[in-house]
N, C-alpha and C positions, 0 to 999 in steps of 0.2 A: 589594354583594357584589363589590367590586373587589379584585383581588389585586395584590400588589406586582408591578410590571412593570419590566423593564430600561429604562434611558434610552437615547436615541439622541443623538448629538452633531450639532447643526445650528448652523453659524456659531460654533463654539467654546463653545456653551452646552448644557448637558444639558437635554433636553426629555423629559418623561414620555410614555411610549407608553400610550394608554388601553387597558384590558383590555376585551375583548368578552365580555359575559356568555354563558355556555353555555346553550343552549336545549334541545338534545336529549340525553337521558341513556340510557345502557345499562340493561339490566334490573337489573344489580347496583347501579349508582348510584341508580336509581329505588327499589330496595329500601331503601337507606340513607335516602334522602330521605323515604320514606313510613313508615319504621320497620317494615317488613314483611320477610319472608324472600323470597329470590329466587323460590322456588316459589309463594309467595302472589301475587307480582306477575305471574308467568306465568299463573296461574289467573285473575287479574283481566283480563288481556289476552284470554285464550281465551274468557272469559265475556262479553267486550264491554263491560266496565265502564269501561275506559280505552282510547281509541284509540291506535294506534301507527303509526310510520313504518317501512316495511320497506325496508332498503337491502341488497339481495342476500339474505344469510341473516340479517343482523343485524336485530334489532327495537329501535327507538329510541323513547323516550317523551318527548313534549313537556312541559316543566315547566308550561306553562299548562294542559295537560290534567290533570296531576296536581293542580294547585291547584284546578281546577274540580271534580274528583272530591272533593277534601277538603271544599270548600264545600258541595257538594250532599249529602254524607254526614253533615253535622253534624245533630245532633238536640238538642232542648232539652226537658227534662222540666218540665212546669208543675205546680205544686202547688196 
């Protein structure tokens, strides 16, 4: 998930600057990632289904925690 990044010039040659993957997501971004509404994500946080990081008033969600929730929520129907 590397985005195009601007190049920097070092000794006359363009060198790509590596993109740092984003780890913490806002509630709105997490809603898009999870395919849920913003309020559904808020309710998940309040219910303790996904942990969050509090930065002042902002609530941030670690992508690893979202992936863990997805994996633990998977079910399989056996026939």
